[in-house]
Structures are given as C-alpha cells and as structure tokens.
ROPA-273671 format. One record per atom (N, C-alpha, C): residue in one letter; x, y, z; residue number from 1. Coordinates in steps of 0.001 Angstrom, whole numbers. Atoms other than C-alpha are relative to their C-alpha. Layout:
REM ROPA-273671
+-----+---------+---------+---------+-----+
| res |    east |   north |      up |   n |
+-----+---------+---------+---------+-----+
|   A |       X |       Y |       Z | NUM |
...
+-----+---------+---------+---------+-----+
***
This chain:
REM ROPA-273671
+-----+---------+---------+---------+-----+
| res |    east |   north |      up |   n |
+-----+---------+---------+---------+-----+
|   M |    1362 |     735 |     -70 |   1 |
|   M |    1985 |    2222 |   20808 |   1 |
|   M |     352 |   -1095 |     938 |   1 |
|   K |    -171 |    1394 |    -137 |   2 |
|   K |    2053 |    -753 |   22754 |   2 |
|   K |   -1065 |    -824 |     -22 |   2 |
|   S |    1388 |    1115 |     -89 |   3 |
|   S |      23 |   -4039 |   22584 |   3 |
|   S |      47 |    -813 |     592 |   3 |
|   P |     417 |     871 |   -1080 |   4 |
|   P |   -1612 |   -5585 |   24804 |   4 |
|   P |    -257 |   -1219 |    -313 |   4 |
|   G |     384 |    1518 |     335 |   5 |
|   G |   -2180 |   -9326 |   25009 |   5 |
|   G |    -689 |    -142 |    -965 |   5 |
|   N |     639 |     610 |     937 |   6 |
|   N |   -4778 |   -9462 |   22625 |   6 |
|   N |     260 |     398 |   -1083 |   6 |
|   G |    -217 |    -153 |     996 |   7 |
|   G |   -2897 |   -7946 |   20034 |   7 |
|   G |      57 |    1379 |    -518 |   7 |
|   K |     204 |   -1194 |     293 |   8 |
|   K |   -4398 |   -4886 |   19320 |   8 |
|   K |    1035 |    1244 |     383 |   8 |
|   M |    -851 |    -867 |    -384 |   9 |
|   M |   -2433 |   -1550 |   19285 |   9 |
|   M |    -907 |    1484 |     606 |   9 |
|   T |     480 |   -1289 |    -610 |  10 |
|   T |   -3091 |    1156 |   21441 |  10 |
|   T |     300 |    1209 |    -345 |  10 |
|   R |    -232 |   -1285 |     609 |  11 |
|   R |   -3422 |    4903 |   20850 |  11 |
|   R |    1036 |    1041 |    1225 |  11 |
|   G |    -768 |    -791 |    -906 |  12 |
|   G |   -1439 |    6004 |   24231 |  12 |
|   G |    1012 |     522 |    -443 |  12 |
|   F |   -1265 |     -87 |     623 |  13 |
|   F |    1485 |    7855 |   23620 |  13 |
|   F |     936 |     249 |    1064 |  13 |
|   D |    -734 |     510 |   -1248 |  14 |
|   D |    4076 |    6910 |   25489 |  14 |
|   D |    1834 |     125 |   -1069 |  14 |
|   A |   -1655 |     243 |    1039 |  15 |
|   A |    8334 |    6757 |   24232 |  15 |
|   A |     124 |    -765 |   -1076 |  15 |
|   D |       1 |     926 |    1205 |  16 |
|   D |    7773 |    3698 |   22425 |  16 |
|   D |   -1095 |     815 |   -1756 |  16 |
|   C |     611 |    -534 |    1192 |  17 |
|   C |    5270 |    6058 |   19714 |  17 |
|   C |     787 |     627 |    -700 |  17 |
|   L |   -1151 |   -1090 |    1139 |  18 |
|   L |    7798 |    8432 |   18412 |  18 |
|   L |    1313 |    -795 |    -417 |  18 |
|   A |    -759 |     581 |     662 |  19 |
|   A |   10079 |    5606 |   18020 |  19 |
|   A |    -109 |   -1112 |    -856 |  19 |
|   T |     998 |     473 |     708 |  20 |
|   T |    7676 |    3811 |   16292 |  20 |
|   T |    -385 |     668 |    -745 |  20 |
|   R |     285 |    -713 |     977 |  21 |
|   R |    6787 |    6463 |   14335 |  21 |
|   R |    1369 |     284 |    -942 |  21 |
|   E |   -1591 |    -192 |     592 |  22 |
|   E |   10629 |    7327 |   13614 |  22 |
|   E |    -150 |   -1409 |    -847 |  22 |
|   I |    -290 |     637 |     -67 |  23 |
|   I |   11081 |    3844 |   12428 |  23 |
|   I |   -1323 |    -379 |   -1716 |  23 |
|   L |     684 |     -74 |     884 |  24 |
|   L |    7705 |    3746 |   10105 |  24 |
|   L |     245 |    1013 |    -925 |  24 |
|   N |    -426 |    -806 |     929 |  25 |
|   N |    8883 |    6840 |    8419 |  25 |
|   N |     417 |    -235 |    -757 |  25 |
|   R |    -963 |     437 |     306 |  26 |
|   R |   11637 |    5546 |    7714 |  26 |
|   R |     -59 |    -909 |   -1486 |  26 |
|   V |     196 |    1660 |     938 |  27 |
|   V |   10418 |    2028 |    5839 |  27 |
|   V |   -1291 |     283 |    -642 |  27 |
|   G |    1781 |    -160 |     450 |  28 |
|   G |    7101 |    3545 |    5109 |  28 |
|   G |     195 |    1421 |   -1370 |  28 |
|   D |     182 |   -1037 |    1024 |  29 |
|   D |    8019 |    6083 |    2441 |  29 |
|   D |     475 |    -804 |   -1166 |  29 |
|   K |     342 |     994 |    1338 |  30 |
|   K |    7727 |    5098 |   -1183 |  30 |
|   K |    1359 |    -663 |    -505 |  30 |
|   W |   -1582 |     668 |     674 |  31 |
|   W |   11582 |    4986 |   -2379 |  31 |
|   W |     858 |    -880 |    1091 |  31 |
|   S |    -538 |     939 |    -750 |  32 |
|   S |   12555 |    3039 |     647 |  32 |
|   S |    -606 |   -1204 |     -24 |  32 |
|   V |     904 |    1266 |     -72 |  33 |
|   V |   10026 |     584 |     239 |  33 |
|   V |     660 |    -676 |   -1347 |  33 |
|   L |    -316 |     395 |    1304 |  34 |
|   L |   11509 |     156 |   -3485 |  34 |
|   L |    1528 |    -675 |     121 |  34 |
|   V |   -1530 |     293 |    -156 |  35 |
|   V |   15232 |      77 |   -2570 |  35 |
|   V |     -73 |   -1612 |     569 |  35 |
|   I |     -31 |    1183 |   -1281 |  36 |
|   I |   14165 |   -2829 |      77 |  36 |
|   I |     376 |    -961 |   -1022 |  36 |
|   V |     501 |    1046 |     689 |  37 |
|   V |   12568 |   -4490 |   -2420 |  37 |
|   V |    1128 |    -770 |   -1035 |  37 |
|   I |    -906 |     741 |    1021 |  38 |
|   I |   14815 |   -4886 |   -5193 |  38 |
|   I |    1953 |     135 |     569 |  38 |
|   L |   -1629 |     351 |    -885 |  39 |
|   L |   18237 |   -5015 |   -2473 |  39 |
|   L |    -476 |   -1688 |     -68 |  39 |
|   G |     356 |    1071 |    -385 |  40 |
|   G |   15911 |   -8225 |   -1796 |  40 |
|   G |     525 |    -826 |    -877 |  40 |
|   D |    -376 |    1101 |    1133 |  41 |
|   D |   17009 |   -9911 |   -4700 |  41 |
|   D |    1451 |     -78 |    -526 |  41 |
|   G |   -1352 |     105 |     146 |  42 |
|   G |   20784 |   -9128 |   -4347 |  42 |
|   G |     748 |    1456 |     547 |  42 |
|   M |   -1337 |   -1313 |     127 |  43 |
|   M |   24019 |   -6488 |   -4169 |  43 |
|   M |    -664 |     545 |   -1442 |  43 |
|   R |     -38 |    -983 |    1068 |  44 |
|   R |   23241 |   -3733 |   -6488 |  44 |
|   R |     882 |    1371 |    -112 |  44 |
|   R |    -848 |   -1296 |     272 |  45 |
|   R |   25424 |    -825 |   -7602 |  45 |
|   R |   -1289 |    1186 |     -30 |  45 |
|   F |     984 |   -1427 |    -212 |  46 |
|   F |   23859 |    2717 |   -7170 |  46 |
|   F |    -436 |     200 |   -1364 |  46 |
|   N |     761 |    -572 |     839 |  47 |
|   N |   23448 |    3588 |  -10866 |  47 |
|   N |   -1006 |   -1137 |    -677 |  47 |
|   E |     801 |     809 |     314 |  48 |
|   E |   21743 |     182 |  -11246 |  48 |
|   E |   -1327 |    -318 |     653 |  48 |
|   L |    1276 |    -305 |    -537 |  49 |
|   L |   19228 |     882 |   -8697 |  49 |
|   L |    -916 |    1567 |    -318 |  49 |
|   K |     632 |   -1112 |     701 |  50 |
|   K |   18702 |    4472 |  -10073 |  50 |
|   K |    -599 |    -587 |    -984 |  50 |
|   R |     884 |     298 |    1522 |  51 |
|   R |   17854 |    2779 |  -13577 |  51 |
|   R |   -1092 |    -713 |     736 |  51 |
|   S |    1597 |     771 |      92 |  52 |
|   S |   15348 |     245 |  -11761 |  52 |
|   S |   -1326 |     961 |     769 |  52 |
|   I |    1445 |    -751 |    -677 |  53 |
|   I |   13277 |    2877 |   -9839 |  53 |
|   I |    -198 |    1234 |    -758 |  53 |
|   D |     391 |    -773 |     836 |  54 |
|   D |   11527 |    4648 |  -12211 |  54 |
|   D |    -458 |    1791 |     547 |  54 |
|   G |    -165 |   -1932 |    -524 |  55 |
|   G |   11486 |    8992 |  -11220 |  55 |
|   G |     371 |     292 |     844 |  55 |
|   I |    -602 |    -182 |    -873 |  56 |
|   I |   13627 |    8458 |   -8562 |  56 |
|   I |    1550 |    1216 |    -277 |  56 |
|   S |   -1342 |    -681 |     281 |  57 |
|   S |   16417 |   11423 |   -8653 |  57 |
|   S |    1370 |    -388 |     620 |  57 |
|   Q |   -1586 |     410 |   -1019 |  58 |
|   Q |   20193 |   10910 |   -7444 |  58 |
|   Q |     -20 |     155 |     956 |  58 |
|   R |    -281 |    -447 |   -1380 |  59 |
|   R |   19931 |   13094 |   -4887 |  59 |
|   R |   -1168 |    -911 |    1282 |  59 |
|   M |     783 |     832 |   -1373 |  60 |
|   M |   17054 |   11304 |   -3066 |  60 |
|   M |     274 |   -1875 |    -348 |  60 |
|   L |    -495 |    1325 |    -890 |  61 |
|   L |   18498 |    7653 |   -3424 |  61 |
|   L |    1118 |     102 |     361 |  61 |
|   T |    -887 |    -550 |   -1171 |  62 |
|   T |   21101 |    9135 |   -1980 |  62 |
|   T |    -284 |    -105 |    1306 |  62 |
|   L |     592 |    -439 |   -1270 |  63 |
|   L |   19449 |   10353 |     771 |  63 |
|   L |    -592 |   -1136 |     514 |  63 |
|   T |     327 |    1110 |    -524 |  64 |
|   T |   17437 |    7071 |     967 |  64 |
|   T |    1051 |    -608 |     553 |  64 |
|   L |    -818 |    1075 |    -763 |  65 |
|   L |   20287 |    4777 |     847 |  65 |
|   L |     506 |     409 |    1332 |  65 |
|   R |    -885 |      22 |   -1101 |  66 |
|   R |   22266 |    6846 |    3286 |  66 |
|   R |   -1482 |    -324 |    1662 |  66 |
|   G |    1379 |     415 |   -1461 |  67 |
|   G |   18628 |    6674 |    5776 |  67 |
|   G |      76 |   -1224 |     338 |  67 |
|   L |     456 |    1045 |    -664 |  68 |
|   L |   18403 |    3191 |    5488 |  68 |
|   L |    1710 |    -935 |     331 |  68 |
|   E |   -1424 |     346 |   -1061 |  69 |
|   E |   22190 |    2549 |    6342 |  69 |
|   E |     270 |     278 |    1251 |  69 |
|   R |      70 |    -671 |   -1531 |  70 |
|   R |   22188 |    4902 |    9424 |  70 |
|   R |    -930 |   -1349 |     432 |  70 |
|   D |     999 |     810 |    -834 |  71 |
|   D |   19178 |    2621 |   10510 |  71 |
|   D |     460 |   -1358 |      50 |  71 |
|   G |    -348 |     702 |     -49 |  72 |
|   G |   21418 |    -589 |    9971 |  72 |
|   G |    -485 |    -937 |    -925 |  72 |
|   L |     639 |    1061 |    1028 |  73 |
|   L |   19028 |   -1819 |    7089 |  73 |
|   L |     816 |    -329 |   -1093 |  73 |
|   V |    -578 |     -99 |    1301 |  74 |
|   V |   21395 |   -1466 |    4233 |  74 |
|   V |    1875 |     191 |     274 |  74 |
|   K |    -861 |    -120 |    -198 |  75 |
|   K |   24903 |   -1980 |    4079 |  75 |
|   K |    1336 |     348 |   -1152 |  75 |
|   R |    -418 |    -488 |    1096 |  76 |
|   R |   27430 |    -128 |    1524 |  76 |
|   R |    1413 |    -265 |     212 |  76 |
|   T |   -1300 |     497 |     118 |  77 |
|   T |   30661 |   -1492 |     423 |  77 |
|   T |     655 |     972 |   -1073 |  77 |
|   V |    -903 |   -1092 |    1502 |  78 |
|   V |   33107 |    1116 |   -1655 |  78 |
|   V |    1184 |    -925 |     148 |  78 |
|   H |   -1087 |     685 |     602 |  79 |
|   H |   35512 |    -901 |   -3716 |  79 |
|   H |    1216 |     816 |    -366 |  79 |
|   P |    -878 |   -1060 |     280 |  80 |
|   P |   39036 |     815 |   -4354 |  80 |
|   P |     365 |    -397 |   -1125 |  80 |
|   T |    -442 |    -201 |    1779 |  81 |
|   T |   39006 |     852 |   -8152 |  81 |
|   T |    -325 |    1513 |    -334 |  81 |
|   N |      66 |   -1316 |     274 |  82 |
|   N |   39434 |    3782 |  -10080 |  82 |
|   N |    -811 |      42 |   -1607 |  82 |
|   P |     979 |   -1078 |   -1393 |  83 |
|   P |   36577 |    5561 |   -9977 |  83 |
|   P |    -179 |   -1225 |     935 |  83 |
|   P |     207 |     683 |    -758 |  84 |
|   P |   35394 |    3851 |   -6883 |  84 |
|   P |    -575 |    -616 |    -286 |  84 |
|   S |    1380 |     703 |     240 |  85 |
|   S |   32542 |    1352 |   -7428 |  85 |
|   S |    -140 |    -282 |    1458 |  85 |
|   V |     977 |     393 |   -1418 |  86 |
|   V |   29755 |     949 |   -4349 |  86 |
|   V |    -878 |    -532 |    -296 |  86 |
|   D |     815 |    1438 |    -273 |  87 |
|   D |   28112 |   -2068 |   -3638 |  87 |
|   D |   -1109 |     537 |    1023 |  87 |
|   Y |     657 |     124 |    -773 |  88 |
|   Y |   24882 |   -1685 |   -1957 |  88 |
|   Y |    -995 |   -1461 |     412 |  88 |
|   E |     870 |    1014 |    -590 |  89 |
|   E |   22978 |   -4531 |     159 |  89 |
|   E |    -515 |    -211 |     911 |  89 |
|   L |     713 |    -106 |   -1482 |  90 |
|   L |   20834 |   -5503 |    2881 |  90 |
|   L |     290 |    -542 |     743 |  90 |
|   T |    -782 |    1439 |   -1145 |  91 |
|   T |   22151 |   -6748 |    5960 |  91 |
|   T |    -876 |    -545 |     932 |  91 |
|   P |    1147 |     710 |    -806 |  92 |
|   P |   20644 |   -9399 |    7956 |  92 |
|   P |   -1064 |     539 |     427 |  92 |
|   F |     546 |    -495 |    -675 |  93 |
|   F |   19186 |   -7372 |    9976 |  93 |
|   F |   -1388 |     912 |   -1062 |  93 |
|   G |     400 |    -755 |    1398 |  94 |
|   G |   17658 |   -5361 |    6793 |  94 |
|   G |   -1171 |   -1336 |    -322 |  94 |
|   R |     392 |    1612 |     466 |  95 |
|   R |   16503 |   -9053 |    5474 |  95 |
|   R |   -1375 |    -149 |     950 |  95 |
|   T |    1101 |     101 |    -576 |  96 |
|   T |   14125 |   -9080 |    8028 |  96 |
|   T |   -1206 |    1116 |       5 |  96 |
|   L |     735 |   -1005 |     530 |  97 |
|   L |   12205 |   -6416 |    6951 |  97 |
|   L |    -802 |      71 |   -1594 |  97 |
|   L |     -11 |     321 |    1381 |  98 |
|   L |   12303 |   -7673 |    3516 |  98 |
|   L |   -1738 |    -467 |    -216 |  98 |
|   A |    1159 |     882 |     419 |  99 |
|   A |    8872 |  -10085 |    3922 |  99 |
|   A |   -1191 |    1202 |     304 |  99 |
|   P |    1000 |    -814 |    -439 | 100 |
|   P |    6753 |   -7446 |    5574 | 100 |
|   P |    -469 |    1011 |   -1039 | 100 |
|   V |     542 |   -1160 |    1546 | 101 |
|   V |    7314 |   -4772 |    2957 | 101 |
|   V |    -116 |    -698 |   -1203 | 101 |
|   A |     395 |     382 |    1246 | 102 |
|   A |    6988 |   -7327 |      40 | 102 |
|   A |   -1128 |     -99 |     376 | 102 |
|   E |    1109 |     347 |    -138 | 103 |
|   E |    4066 |   -8363 |    1817 | 103 |
|   E |   -1147 |    1274 |    -544 | 103 |
|   L |     455 |    -986 |     428 | 104 |
|   L |    2569 |   -4923 |    1759 | 104 |
|   L |     510 |     682 |   -1360 | 104 |
|   A |    -429 |    -421 |    1318 | 105 |
|   A |    3648 |   -3941 |   -1799 | 105 |
|   A |   -1129 |    -919 |    -776 | 105 |
|   Q |     512 |    1390 |     443 | 106 |
|   Q |    2122 |   -7486 |   -2609 | 106 |
|   Q |   -1698 |     749 |     337 | 106 |
|   W |    1197 |    -647 |    -138 | 107 |
|   W |   -1327 |   -6081 |    -975 | 107 |
|   W |    -315 |    1391 |    -736 | 107 |
|   A |     463 |   -1650 |     897 | 108 |
|   A |   -1402 |   -2530 |   -2561 | 108 |
|   A |      87 |    -294 |   -1427 | 108 |
|   Q |     613 |     199 |    1274 | 109 |
|   Q |    -992 |   -4093 |   -6079 | 109 |
|   Q |   -1150 |    -846 |     337 | 109 |
|   R |     972 |     194 |     476 | 110 |
|   R |   -3582 |   -6255 |   -5511 | 110 |
|   R |   -1326 |     580 |     554 | 110 |
|   H |    1229 |   -1033 |     177 | 111 |
|   H |   -6032 |   -3729 |   -4314 | 111 |
|   H |    -101 |     963 |    -371 | 111 |
|   R |    -220 |   -1251 |     685 | 112 |
|   R |   -4967 |   -1183 |   -6310 | 112 |
|   R |   -1512 |     238 |    -398 | 112 |
|   P |    1207 |    -551 |     333 | 113 |
|   P |   -8153 |   -1454 |   -7891 | 113 |
|   P |   -1152 |     797 |     903 | 113 |
|   E |     932 |    -704 |   -1297 | 114 |
|   E |  -10541 |    -852 |   -4532 | 114 |
|   E |     275 |    1153 |      52 | 114 |
|   V |    -934 |   -1398 |    -499 | 115 |
|   V |   -8175 |    1679 |   -4129 | 115 |
|   V |    -516 |    1256 |   -1021 | 115 |
|   Q |     477 |    -692 |    1368 | 116 |
|   Q |   -8844 |    3434 |   -7646 | 116 |
|   Q |   -1761 |     131 |     431 | 116 |
|   R |    1102 |    -282 |    -114 | 117 |
|   R |  -12585 |    3192 |   -7405 | 117 |
|   R |    -581 |     357 |    1363 | 117 |
|   A |     598 |   -1360 |    -985 | 118 |
|   A |  -12801 |    4759 |   -3875 | 118 |
|   A |     265 |     932 |     -40 | 118 |
|   R |    -427 |    -945 |     296 | 119 |
|   R |  -10874 |    7417 |   -4948 | 119 |
|   R |    -748 |     664 |   -1110 | 119 |
|   D |    1291 |    -215 |    1340 | 120 |
|   D |  -13179 |    7759 |   -7988 | 120 |
|   D |   -1174 |     537 |     554 | 120 |
|   A |    1052 |    -151 |    -900 | 121 |
|   A |  -16159 |    7847 |   -5621 | 121 |
|   A |     287 |    1003 |     569 | 121 |
|   Y |     158 |   -1397 |    -630 | 122 |
|   Y |  -14781 |   10265 |   -3488 | 122 |
|   Y |    -210 |    1598 |    -522 | 122 |
|   E |     -16 |   -1135 |     868 | 123 |
|   E |  -13923 |   12779 |   -6178 | 123 |
|   E |   -1540 |     -17 |    -429 | 123 |
|   R |    1363 |    -474 |     976 | 124 |
|   R |  -17216 |   12353 |   -8096 | 124 |
|   R |    -909 |    1156 |    1712 | 124 |
|   A |     874 |    -186 |   -1215 | 125 |
|   A |  -18771 |   12852 |   -4113 | 125 |
|   A |     436 |    1503 |     302 | 125 |
|   E |    -580 |   -1606 |    -582 | 126 |
|   E |  -16767 |   15961 |   -3306 | 126 |
|   E |    -434 |    1029 |   -1389 | 126 |
|   K |     716 |    -997 |    1065 | 127 |
|   K |  -17481 |   17588 |   -7036 | 127 |
|   K |   -1709 |    -160 |     231 | 127 |
|   G |    1479 |     -17 |     172 | 128 |
|   G |  -21566 |   16802 |   -6438 | 128 |
|   G |     107 |    1100 |    1400 | 128 |
|   T |    -238 |    -785 |   -1335 | 129 |
|   T |  -20552 |   18846 |   -2888 | 129 |
|   T |     194 |    1474 |    -226 | 129 |
|   G |    -774 |   -1624 |     445 | 130 |
|   G |  -18791 |   22233 |   -4660 | 130 |
|   G |     964 |      71 |    1213 | 130 |
|   R |   -1616 |    -191 |    -885 | 131 |
|   R |  -15876 |   21168 |   -2117 | 131 |
|   R |     759 |    -538 |   -1099 | 131 |
|   A |   -1197 |      47 |     346 | 132 |
|   A |  -13720 |   19947 |   -4681 | 132 |
|   A |     976 |    1276 |    -174 | 132 |
|   G |   -1259 |    -970 |     420 | 133 |
|   G |  -10376 |   21663 |   -4592 | 133 |
|   G |      71 |    1335 |     884 | 133 |
|   K |     -86 |   -1365 |   -1293 | 134 |
|   K |  -11103 |   24033 |   -1645 | 134 |
|   K |     -81 |    -945 |    1247 | 134 |
|   R |    -705 |     -39 |   -1284 | 135 |
|   R |   -9139 |   22629 |     894 | 135 |
|   R |    1013 |     539 |     697 | 135 |
+-----+---------+---------+---------+-----+
***
C-alpha cells in the first residue's frame, strides 16, 4: 500500500502490499506485541519471558522469539554456562517498534470498555435476528 502526499493509504495491490502484510502479521500477533513490550524494559531470559506472559506455551514463545529474531527485532545471546543460559533483548531496530506497539497496547486498554460494549450490542442484535452461531 502506498501513502500519497495527503497521508492516506491507498488500497491498490503492489509489491509493497505483500511486504506490509508480512510485517504486520509478525508484529500484529498477540504474542509478539507482548514480547516486544516486555523486552522494552530490558533484557530477559526465556523463562522470565514465559512467566511474564500468561497463557503462552513454551513452543509458541520459542516460535515468536525466532520470528522476531529473524526479522531483526530481537537479539538472542547464548552464554557458555552449564547449562547454557540465553538472553533476549530488543535490537536498536526493534526499539524503533516499541513506541508504536506500546501506543497500540495503550489504545486497546483505554478503549476496552467501548469494544466490549460494541461486542455485547452485536451479540444481542445477532440473537434478535436468530443468526447467532450460524456463521
């Protein structure tokens, strides 16, 4: 998606659209956002991250960290101890994402009541039409 001079995003499909979608898929999933926010406070070990993120499995945390590392957002450091210890931290590039992600998280927290009211109203309307659960 291209951004013309007026700052609005266009809907035209081009090579940039796919790249944008890939990046947003990475940073837009719920686990990546939480990992980025937590690592914004500084370096963490794997188990510290796991304890900090309620509901994440070891496998999902591993996959999330690998994806963030692959995209250059997180740095993984292995220390030659027995057993080896591994630290994770945001890269300087990853830190550039911290402010937008934190802003999005804050927006979600500020507007949670409105979203819940909208969901409740939608569900009531769906029940009134008899369409609830028939998707």
